[in-house]
N, C-alpha and C positions, 0 to 999 in steps of 0.2 A: 748635553743639551745646553744651549746658550741661555742666558738670563732672559732675553727677549722672547724666545720660544716658550720658556716656562711661564712667562706672564701672559702670553696669548692663550695657552691651554688653561691657565688659572682663570682668566677672564671668561673663556667659553664655558668652563665647568661652573663658574659662579653664576653666569647668566642662566644656564640650564637649571641649576638648583633653585634660583629665585623664581623661575617660571613654574617649575613642576612641584616644588615642595608644598605650596599652599593647596594643591589639588589632592594630595595624598589622603587627607581625612575624608574627603567626599568619596573617593574611590573605595576606601576601606568601608565606610558606612554603607555605601551602595552595594558593595559586595556582600556584606553581612545581611542586609535586607533581602537582596535577591536570593541569597543562599537559603534564608529562612523560608521564602516563598516557594522555592523549588523543593525544599525538604518537605514542606506541608503538602505539596502536590504529590510527592512520592509516597506520602502516608495516606493518600486517597482523598484529599480535600479537592473539591471541584474547582478547576481554574476559571470557570465561567462565573463564579460568585463575584459580586462587585468589589468586595473587600480584598479578594485575592487579586483581581485585576489591578486594583490600586496599589497593593503591596508590590507586585511585580513591576508596575510602572515606576514606582518610587525607587525600587532597587536598581533598575537599569537606566535611570535618568542621567546619572553622572557619566555613564559610559556612552550613552547616546549622544550627549552634547559635550563631550570632552574637548572637542575642537573649539567651542565657544569659551570654555574655561581657560584653555591654553592661550587663545588669542587675547583674552582680557588680561591675563598675567603678563604676557609678552608686551602688550601695549603699556602696561603699568611700568614694566622694567625699563623700557626705552624712554619713559617720560611722557607718554601719550595718555590720552583719555581711555580708561578702561571701557567706557561705554562704546567708543568708536572701535576698540578692539573686539568687543562683543559683536558689534555689527559685522565686522570683517569675518568673524567666525561663523556668524549666522548665514552669511552668503554661501558658505561651503555646504550647508545643509538645506538650502532653499530648494523646495521641490520644483520650482520653475527651471532650475538648472539641470534637472534630470534628463530632459529631452534634448539637451545640447551636447551630449556625448561626454560630459564632465562627470564620469563615474569613478569613484575611488577604486584604486587597484587596477584600473584599465586605461591608464594614461591620462586620466582626467585630474580633478583636484585631489591632490595627495594620493 
């Protein structure tokens, strides 16, 4: 492999690591909280209790809005405003787009 090809791959991997590495703690924490919530449900705790609803919502928040986190970090990586990156990520989860055929996994957004 030539030196220029190595640099391209190195730059791509560096960009990916700078974008996704800051998200890892949120994903781990969210997974732990969601796991505790699901474990409590399996032990018979009523999922309709307010504190259980809050626990499950907190646990899945990082996974629900991961596209916003990725967009923020990507904007920061390219030198843009993280706030504008977050807005770009929010557009992909905006309910107003759901009626436009932009459905993830079906040829829509992502």
